[in-house]
KETOR-804894 format. One record per atom (N, C-alpha, C): residue in three letters; x, y, z. Coordinates in steps of 0.001 Angstrom, whole numbers, plus 500000, padded with zeros to 6 digits. Layout:
! KETOR-804894
AlaXYZ
...
! end
This chain:
! KETOR-804894
Met617898699777770587
Met618014701272770701
Met616712701748771127
Gly615625700693771231
Gly614127701201771657
Gly613463701766770390
Gln613854701725769335
Gln613204702168768139
Gln612520701147767030
Asp611678701533766245
Asp611139700896765275
Asp612098700265764250
Ile612459698984764234
Ile613413698567763421
Ile612895698568761744
Asn611619698577761627
Asn611080698810760112
Asn611350700198759627
Ala611436701155760525
Ala611780702472759995
Ala613192702515759396
Tyr614087701690760123
Tyr615571701625759619
Tyr615564700786758359
Leu614895699863758207
Leu614932698922757095
Leu614322699716755860
Asp613433700458755997
Asp612744701435754981
Asp613990702397754461
Gly614761703031755410
Gly615626703931754993
Gly616843703072754336
Leu617013701818754632
Leu617993700998753980
Leu617591700645752436
Leu616334700365752373
Leu615560700144750733
Leu615638701311749861
Leu616008702566750571
Leu615882703773749792
Leu617202704212749517
Ser618176703614750153
Ser619543703953749905
Ser619906703573748794
Asn621026704407747931
Asn621479703990746825
Asn622695702682747026
Tyr622791701867745927
Tyr623701700911746162
Tyr625253701508746064
Leu626064700762747099
Leu627406701269747118
Leu628272700714746052
Thr629059701764745335
Thr629870701380744088
Thr631441701486744551
Tyr632170700804743920
Tyr633403700809743971
Tyr634187702039744049
Trp633958702723743110
Trp634322704111742877
Trp633986704978743980
Asp632600704940744576
Asp632392705773745721
Asp632954705382746824
Tyr633245703985746967
Tyr633690703331748388
Tyr635017704122748608
Ile635974703915747537
Ile637185704472747722
Ile637509705685747158
His636496706589746842
His636715707886746394
His637460708045745156
Leu637496707226744241
Leu638341707003743208
Leu638451708270742442
Asp637332708983742119
Asp637440710397741216
Asp638355711282742141
Thr638157711437743255
Thr638987712485744059
Thr640497711833744106
Leu640617710656744343
Leu641914710136744479
Leu642819710301743135
Leu641980710028741993
Leu642893710383740733
Leu642849711871740162
Ser642351712754741065
Ser642653714019740614
Ser643575714826741697
Leu644185714102742432
Leu645237714702743267
Leu646558714805742779
Gln646663714481741444
Gln647942714871740833
Gln648068716079740212
Ser649150716911740661
Ser649069718336740073
Ser650529718633739826
Pro651306717974738811
Pro652447718333738347
Pro652732719905738224
Lys653957720400738488
Lys654246721626738310
Lys654986722133736899
Thr655250721131736273
Thr655759721304734934
Thr655093720360733890
Asp655431720448732599
Asp654971719685731752
Asp655774718554731181
Tyr656897718224731927
Tyr657450716932731817
Tyr656690715931732236
Pro656555714878731196
Pro655787713735731468
Pro656120712804732789
Asp657294712712733047
Asp657929711959734261
Asp657600712434735329
Glu657120713727735559
Glu656914714411736943
Glu655697713624737503
Thr654969713277736609
Thr653569712423737209
Thr653937711298737893
Ile654898710465737241
Ile655448709570737917
Ile655911709767739297
Phe656644710817739282
Phe657399711118740658
Phe656092711463741638
Val655169712384741165
Val654214712586742182
Val653536711447742915
Ile653129710586741794
Ile652224709455741985
Ile652941708466743032
Tyr654174708324742775
Tyr655033707315743585
Tyr655091707812745020
His655281709080745188
His655232709637746564
His653957709723747209
Gln653018709921746482
Gln651652709641747179
Gln651366708134747660
Ile651814707165746704
Ile651821705881747181
Ile652563705661748582
Thr653684706229748432
Thr654536705937749618
Thr653804706572751020
Glu653202707603750847
Glu652519708168751934
Glu651384707382752529
Leu650659706624751443
Leu649748705839751828
Leu650006704610752491
Tyr651343704000752021
Tyr651741702854752703
Tyr652271703254754188
Phe652922704418754177
Phe653159704982755563
Phe651890705089756474
Lys650757705517756136
Lys649568705497756787
Lys649131704194757026
Leu649271703158756249
Leu649130701839756725
Leu650007701426757983
Cys651231701644757903
Cys652320701593758997
Cys651572702010760197
Leu651273703433760200
Leu651106703915761411
Leu649509703489761949
His648759702962761203
His647579702401761562
His647863701036762393
Glu648770700407761935
Glu649254699168762870
Glu649972699832764097
Phe650724700743763914
Phe651330701072765141
Phe650285701593766214
His649391702203765708
His648351702610766708
His647565701540767401
Gln647271700456766565
Gln646784699385767205
Gln647658698749768215
Ile648916698743767929
Ile650016698170768828
Ile649996699010770206
Ser649936700315769943
Ser649902701156771293
Ser648734701029772200
Lys647513700675771534
Lys646250700417772350
Lys646315698879772593
Asn647129698102772185
Asn647115696616772680
Asn645955695837771882
Gly645531696373770767
Gly644708695531769940
Gly643214695945770637
Met642268695581769581
Met640883695741770038
Met640303694357770774
Ile639291694670771548
Ile638608693494772234
Ile637366692999771364
Val637408692011770766
Val636087691502770145
Val635404690607770866
Asp633983690804771241
Asp633329689840772080
Asp632973688617771375
Ser632197687794771839
Ser631715686525771171
Ser630816686702770266
Ser630127687888770107
Ser629271688113769165
Ser629613688552767956
Gly631051689165768174
Gly631720689774766950
Gly631601691329767045
Gln631404691749768036
Gln631052693096768282
Gln632414693631768895
Val633031694968768412
Val634055695629769025
Val633740696111770392
Asn634652695901771132
Asn634251696365772677
Asn635404696835773558
Gly636062698029772782
Gly637091698583773550
Gly638521698135773179
Trp639626698508773945
Trp640867697926773837
Trp641348697003774910
Asn642344696118774522
Asn642859695039775411
Asn643632695979776645
Ser643752695162777925
Ser644438695974778885
Ser645983695934778772
Glu646437694663778113
Glu647753694623777728
Glu648066693828776465
Ile649327694075776112
Ile649611693464774516
Ile649734691856774706
Asn649557691356773488
Asn649448689975773322
Asn650540689654772525
Ser651457688761772617
Ser652724688545771897
Ser652133688175770349
Thr651178687462770351
Thr650646686795768859
Thr650130688204768232
Phe649423688878768631
Phe648729690165768118
Phe650139690813767785
Leu651036691072768655
Leu652296692011768293
Leu653054691550767014
Leu653162690126767101
Leu654013689492766010
Leu653517689870764627
Glu652145689698764730
Glu651339689815763571
Glu651422691223762994
Arg651146692016763926
Arg650954693524763296
Arg652634694016762875
Val653513693618763610
Val654879693991763080
Val655270693321761609
Lys654705691938761552
Lys654801691400760275
Lys654229692111759129
Arg652939692600759593
Arg652229693644758625
Arg653074694877758169
Ile653695695479759267
Ile654446696723758820
Ile655515696482757925
Asn656368695159758285
Asn657332694899757348
Asn656881694294755993
Gly655658694027755963
Gly655130693735754393
Gly654811695058753856
Tyr654459696179754461
Tyr654289697355753897
Tyr655666697955753421
Phe656580697615754278
Phe657880698295753934
Phe658693697537752659
Ser658411696200752784
Ser658967695392751731
Ser658367695597750364
Ala657092695853750259
Ala656433696414749203
Ala657105697780748559
Leu657234698746749548
Leu657631700012749287
Leu659206699835748580
Ile659895699004749364
Ile661491699046749016
Ile661671698348747839
Ser660782697062747396
Ser660891696434746199
Ser660416697460745004
Ser659402698326745267
Ser658899699035744393
Ser659790700238743915
Phe660727700577744719
Phe661568701838744518
Phe662200701785743361
Asp662297700700742569
Asp663043700647741073
Asp662162701773740388
Ile660985701976740512
Ile660133702826739780
Ile660833704133739761
Met661267704785741170
Met661979705902741277
Met663367705848740733
Ile664111704592740675
Ile665493704405740251
Ile665590704328738924
Asn664786703590738236
Asn664943703331736832
Asn663555703661735879
Gly662755704271736690
Gly661277704509735990
Gly661329705906735418
Met662341706820735462
Met662312708206734967
Met663336708384734092
Glu663313709359733106
Glu664292709652732291
Glu665118710627733211
Lys666524710489733158
Lys667472711294734109
Lys667379712845733692
Glu667388713041732192
Glu667292714278731829
Glu666015714962732380
Gln664708714288732163
Gln663683715044732658
Gln663761715422734073
Phe664090714314734928
Phe664171714652736416
Phe665028715735736675
Ser666116715825736050
Ser667141716962736360
Ser666487718315735923
Arg665759718462735001
Arg665056719672734750
Arg663708719789735638
Phe662738719028735892
Phe661595719366736501
Phe661854719354738061
Arg662833718730738484
Arg663284718848739959
Arg663475720430740406
Met663992721145739444
Met664340722290739909
Met663133723256740184
Ala661787723024739681
Ala660645723595739818
Ala660025723064741316
Leu660838722324741869
Leu660031721624743319
Leu660939722270744411
Leu661859723011744297
Leu662475723667745392
Leu661550724398746204
Pro661752724454747728
Pro662657723622748250
Pro661953722281749110
Ala661084721965748435
Ala660216720678748871
Ala661271719397748686
Ser661038718570749563
Ser661863717548749682
Ser661037716242750461
Gly661697715102750101
Gly660922713758750741
Gly661333713776752315
Phe662425714660752584
Phe662643715018753902
Phe661541715314754716
Gln660701716081754141
Gln659584716585754757
Gln658360715535755207
Ser658655714363754966
Ser657688713393755167
Ser657262713288756660
Ala656307713871757314
Ala655974713725758658
Ala655610712333759218
Gln655086711697758268
Gln654496710322758536
Gln655735709524758714
Tyr656851709659758026
Tyr658110708839758235
Tyr658776709069759631
Arg658755710150760025
Arg659057710700761282
Arg658098710003762697
Gln656825710163762068
Gln655852709296763136
Gln656105707936763261
Ile656490707289762012
Ile656976705880762303
Ile658023705545763108
Glu659035706448763014
Glu660227706250763944
Glu659738706487765268
Ile659031707586765622
Ile658643707768766922
Ile657789706598767470
Ala657116706036766584
Ala656156704887767053
Ala657005703488767332
Ser658155703423766426
Ser659056702497766694
Ser659791702096767966
Thr660296703141768528
Thr661333702985769609
Thr661207704020770528
Asp662166704103771544
Asp662356705107772511
Asp662977706292771690
Leu662424707534772075
Leu662649708903771383
Leu664166709014771364
Phe664918708469772550
Phe666317708587772680
Phe667101708092771604
Gln666726707006771014
Gln667426706239769754
Gln667423707164768664
Leu666576708063768584
Leu666514709124767390
Leu667535710323767423
Met668182710354768665
Met669096711556768725
Met670235711240767886
Asp670959712282767291
Asp672347712340766680
Asp673057711475767433
Lys673876710688766868
Lys674750709641767495
Lys675823710461768438
Lys676376711577768030
Lys677129712207768819
Lys676759712618770119
Tyr675094712697770368
Tyr674726713261771513
Tyr674318711994772480
Lys674576710839772068
Lys674314709669772968
Lys675180709543773918
Gly676208709956774140
Gly677353709576774936
Gly677168709828776472
Asn677836709426777223
Asn677506709343778951
Asn677848710981779334
Asn678390711782778354
Asn678653713250778889
Asn677399713947778755
Val676243713542777960
Val675143714221777952
Val674423714111779151
Gln673917715211779533
Gln673161715307780877
Gln671722714842780764
Asp671327714325781855
Asp669927713823781933
Asp668842714633781362
Ser669134716048781633
Ser667978717063781302
Ser668011717166779621
Asp669064716626778997
Asp668956716725777485
Asp668046715392776976
His667628714477777759
His666862713308777425
His665460713677777578
Ser665010714995777829
Ser663717715304777933
Ser663323715170776430
Ile661953715373776063
Ile661373715459774778
Ile662143716815773886
Asp661861717864774699
Asp662519719015774067
Asp663842718909773756
Gly664685718452774762
Gly666076718139774596
Gly666375717326773566
Ile665739716114773352
Ile666065715356772232
Ile665900715883771008
Phe664634716694770714
Phe664310717055769431
Phe665264718322769028
Glu666009718930770185
Glu666935719710769806
Glu668219719078769109
His668478717761769355
His669421717131768949
His669040715901768048
Ile667735715888767597
Ile667314714874766594
Ile668138714635765476
Tyr668261713363765015
Tyr669326713117764075
Tyr668785713864762621
Trp667763713720762502
Trp667372714164760883
Trp667574715670760715
Lys667995716487761778
Lys668452717765761635
Lys669711717862760686
Gln670464716876761041
Gln671969716888760322
Gln671586716677758769
Gly670533716041758508
Gly670347715759756858
Gly669811716909756307
Ala669100717960756790
Ala668703719093756314
Ala669656720464756526
Thr670842720248756610
Thr671630721516756698
Thr672384721617755520
Glu672538722807755235
Glu673555723166753812
Glu674859722689753947
Ala675109721748752837
Ala676382721041753062
Ala677599721885753034
Ala677456723187752560
Ala678606724182752658
Ala678806724832753688
Thr677697725341754356
Thr677621726201755468
Thr677362725705756953
Gly676511724479756964
Gly675988723896758077
Gly674717724605758632
Lys674143725607758082
Lys672980726197758423
Lys671815725422757973
Lys670708725757758729
Lys669490725040758430
Lys668936725537757090
Thr668587724444756374
Thr667910724855755189
Thr666551725336755292
Leu666047726019754261
Leu664601726190754236
Leu663762725016754466
Thr664071724224753765
Thr663361722861753946
Thr663110722490755407
Leu664211722467756177
Leu664122722077757456
Leu663237723170758246
Glu663542724488758007
Glu662747725580758573
Glu661326725152758292
Gln660693724881757219
Gln659496724841756899
Gln658885723488757534
Phe659544722708757559
Phe659342721135758265
Phe659078721599759784
Glu659981722080760409
Glu659848722496761818
Glu658695723313762157
His658388724382761332
His657520725376761432
His656093724529761483
Lys655793723565760793
Lys654739722822760404
Lys654385721831761252
Tyr655547720889761754
Tyr655443719815762429
Tyr655790719475763936
Thr656637720592764057
Thr657525720233765402
Thr656559720044766594
His655420721044766757
His654615720727767903
His653753719359767681
Ser653291718956766657
Ser652504717673766587
Ser653447716515766830
Leu654773716568766420
Leu655610715598766545
Leu656069715368767990
Lys656195716553768650
Lys656546716371770088
Lys655293715815770838
Ser654182716302770363
Ser652863715750771235
Ser652711714135770949
Met653109713747769675
Met652899712337769450
Met654097711681770509
Ala655300712178770337
Ala656495711742771222
Ala656183711292772660
Leu655451712545773139
Leu654876712342774498
Leu653978711179774622
Ser652851711165773653
Ser651733710087773863
Ser652346708798773579
Tyr653426708307773056
Tyr654095707170772680
Tyr655162706992773575
Gln655394707628774664
Gln656547707679775453
Gln656506706222776086
Asp655441705858776622
Asp655246704476777195
Asp654649703375776607
Cys654339703595775240
Cys653358702643774601
Cys654164702558773058
Asn655392702847772798
Asn655945702602771451
Asn656113701236771260
Leu656519700913770134
Leu656582699283769907
Leu657648698546770848
Trp658854699309771091
Trp659872698776771883
Trp659348698495773325
Lys658541699590773802
Lys658089699352775117
Lys656982698380775382
Lys656240698126774116
Lys655166696971774125
Lys655858695623774160
Tyr657131695691773331
Tyr657837694493773548
Tyr658601694170774721
Gln658875695046775399
Gln659556695038776661
Gln658699694716777894
Ser657213694771777623
Ser656231694629778788
Ser655887693113778595
Leu656405692512777339
Leu655981691018777357
Leu656615690167778349
Ser656490688810778743
Ser657294688074779620
Ser658432687735778873
Thr659326687246779556
Thr660888686883779196
Thr660665685854778266
Ile659707684883778317
Ile659578683932777476
Ile659206684321776112
Asp658180685296776025
Asp657698685832774709
Asp658789686831774106
Gln659671687589775009
Gln660496688415774353
Gln661589687680773625
Ala661818686336773962
Ala662778685399773572
Ala662113684660772180
Asp660957684950771989
Asp660541684238770638
Asp661220684667769319
Ala661913683653768752
Ala662545683874767692
Ala661854684534766528
His660623684387766306
His659875684924765260
His659767686439765576
Leu659579686721766587
Leu658924688129767112
Leu660396688833767067
Val661669688282767387
Val662616688940767437
Val663209689224765830
Arg663022688155765133
Arg663360688223763723
Arg662525689378763013
Glu661191689517763333
Glu660640690671762695
Glu660882691920763256
Leu661183691933764422
Leu661824693448764946
Leu663197693660764478
Arg664092692899764189
Arg665240693089763574
Arg664994693326762175
Gln663900692905761489
Gln663803693114760155
Gln663266694447759861
Leu662302695008760871
Leu661710696210760780
Leu662980697301760888
Asp663762696953761850
Asp665031697879762098
Asp665790697977760649
Val666043696932760177
Val666640696878758591
Val666032697584757660
Asn664724697394757692
Asn663729697984756668
Asn663763699324756743
Val663593700215757914
Val663427701451758237
Val664627702059758096
Asn665821701419758699
Asn667074702068758927
Asn667934701912758025
Ile667759700878757073
Ile669079700486756231
Ile668279700466754759
Asn667456699429754495
Asn666654699353753018
Asn666005700545752561
Trp665325701207753337
Trp664555702348752768
Trp665401703552752442
Pro666156703876753515
Pro667253705112753140
Pro668157704727752228
Leu668549703540752110
Leu669532703352750801
Leu669033703091749649
Ser667718702842749394
Ser666835702777748209
Ser666871704315747800
His666686705140748728
His666632706816748401
His667965707010747909
Tyr669259706623748390
Tyr670514706892748286
Tyr670750706511746763
Lys670450705087746488
Lys670473704568745290
Lys669731705276744116
Ser668818706027744329
Ser667911706889743494
Ser668887708281743184
Ala669323708576744344
Ala670057709938744313
Ala671418709670743575
Val672085708467743648
Val673111708392742717
Val672809707993741523
Arg671877707653741238
Arg671170707434739694
Arg670931708949738976
Tyr670449709795739916
Tyr669894711017739239
Tyr670795712306739474
Leu671566712167740500
Leu672214713290741041
Leu673903713422740874
Val674251712197740576
Val675804712061740279
Val676019711981739010
Ser677029712777738578
Ser677705712926737164
Ser679037713007737180
Lys679684713034736018
Lys681118713238735818
Lys681442714580736441
Glu680794715578736295
Glu680802717056736952
Glu680772716965738181
Gly680237716007739031
Gly679977715914740504
Gly678771715599741111
Asp678502715979742253
Asp677114715375742909
Asp676310716728742852
Ala674962716647742333
Ala674139717593742510
Ala673341717691743834
Pro673059718881744339
Pro672491718802745633
Pro671094718169745431
Ala670423717852746675
Ala668995717365746749
Ala668189718538746491
Thr666867718353746089
Thr665906719496746032
Thr665590720532747101
Gly666021719857748314
Gly665728720656749369
Gly667115721277749818
Gly668384720983749213
Gly669515721463749571
Gly670123720540750721
Thr669367719183751061
Thr669843718447752068
Thr671219717842751846
Asn671973717503752707
Asn673158716762752565
Asn672848715464752365
Trp672335715054751316
Trp672205713407751081
Trp673301712412751198
Gln674410712945750861
Gln675799712214750776
Gln676026711735752098
Lys675742712470753205
Lys676015712125754535
Lys674643711781755399
Tyr673598712118754873
Tyr672378711872755700
Tyr671864710559755471
Leu671873710039754085
Leu671130708887753874
Leu671737707590754112
Pro673183707314753871
Pro673991706169754199
Pro673886705696755721
Pro673400704603756098
Pro673113704156757435
Pro674459704225758201
Arg675657703891757418
Arg676968703887758183
Arg677397705272758922
Phe676833706263758343
Phe676992707567758803
Phe676328707812760253
Gln674782707451759983
Gln673940707889761040
Gln673919706664762290
Lys674179705513761838
Lys674109704583762908
Lys673082704443763547
Arg671635704829762772
Arg670318704981763534
Arg669798703414763680
Ile669594702947764853
Ile669199701587765074
Ile668215701669766113
Phe666869701002765981
Phe665710701153766831
Phe666154700298768022
Tyr666665698950767825
Tyr666728698047768836
Tyr668031697608768992
Pro669072698327769499
Pro670312697945769685
Pro670590696679770667
Asp669649696477771473
Asp669720695302772345
Asp669560694015771467
Leu669063694067770291
Leu668778692857769506
Leu669763692429768485
Trp670778693438768573
Trp671975693248767686
Trp673322693125768319
Ser674287692234767821
Ser675626692272768399
Ser676445693426768169
Glu677499693487768833
Glu678589694681768633
Glu679001694557767395
Gln679151693579766561
Gln679774693466765318
Gln678648693791764416
Glu677411693560764477
Glu676619693802763563
Glu676234695285763700
Ile676382695795764783
Ile675959697290764970
Ile677258698056764152
Glu678581697555764203
Glu679551698025763729
Glu679558698094762231
Asp679109696935761657
Asp678737696725760222
Asp677446697251759634
Trp676724698163760495
Trp675342698466760072
Trp675394699064758564
Gly674770698301757795
Gly674378698846756577
Gly675673698786755454
Lys676772698047756217
Lys678004698370755312
Lys678140697630753807
Gly677744696490753879
Gly677524695826752610
Gly676799696516751359
Trp675506696751751924
Trp674641697380750940
Trp675321698955750411
Val675763699550751239
Val676546701093750885
Val677700700679750032
Glu678624699707750257
Glu679758699521749487
Glu679292699091748044
Gln678098698400747820
Gln677688698169746423
Gln677241699505745748
Val676354700381746455
Val676088701570746011
Val677112702618745572
Leu678220702593746453
Leu679385703438746186
Leu680113702915745148
Ser680177701492744728
Ser680775701226743486
Ser679965701545742203
Asp678598701510742469
Asp677956702028741398
Asp678115703502741069
Lys678317704182742093
Lys678628705649741941
Lys679844705845741293
Val681102705235741560
Val682182705331740695
Val681937704908739428
Leu681207703867738875
Leu680968703671737733
Leu680332704761736943
Ile679378705366737534
Ile678503706543736818
Ile679523707686736593
Arg680344708059737502
Arg681373709091737502
Arg682142708905736244
Asn682539707574736084
Asn683691707355735086
Asn683041707026733590
! end
């Protein structure tokens, strides 16, 4: 830099030692839990959702690197910009990382399923209205980064009768699948949960959809050579990502909903009034990131075995 190195070394000697708690901002992190009630189990609820959002952030960190084709590191170990095209080995490793994050989340969801007293949850959840996990923008960002936006349309709008103009970003958002999950079960009207979410995030989500239009994970996979696209390891990881995000994760929530919201008296509504019985099960949504990687029979049976097991649990709870 053309400056005296000794001046910088003097500054380094005067600096305080780095500590673990300062490096990860531990005091701030542990101060971010603010339950709305005095029920002890609400703290579990808050912390687990914060953990979830941190894992989502890790996923988006990997998606960002994929969209940029990965960093260039020169022979001296210095970072020197982004690659001009994606490398299949890099892509495989990043998708494996994302699957690892989701696997950790899915396996840990027993904390939500079995880690709270049902009686406590049924009380403190009423203080959370109209907030809902539905409002996780990072989860929507993961979906946008994973596939072509068209795949996120409500399935009834994907037919050949839909005009090309409806496939614009605005048109797709008008018929995005998640709107069906945040409508009142009785009237079909938008819930306040959805109205809040759209007001806060619609603009930023559309902007992200535009920026990822040509660099989402599916587009990066398609840019590989035919030989690399046929790599069994990469195909397996992409299929696993599809299963993790579109079957295992929503069904973990569904299993939790069955545990806490189902009783002999009937199903309780979700905190945001969302239609969780129709929104969470994959067999209703048939949301699939990579349909080209699945057979017709696999698509027909999407999530079927998992759902049948949870539904049988639901019957046992009611009886």
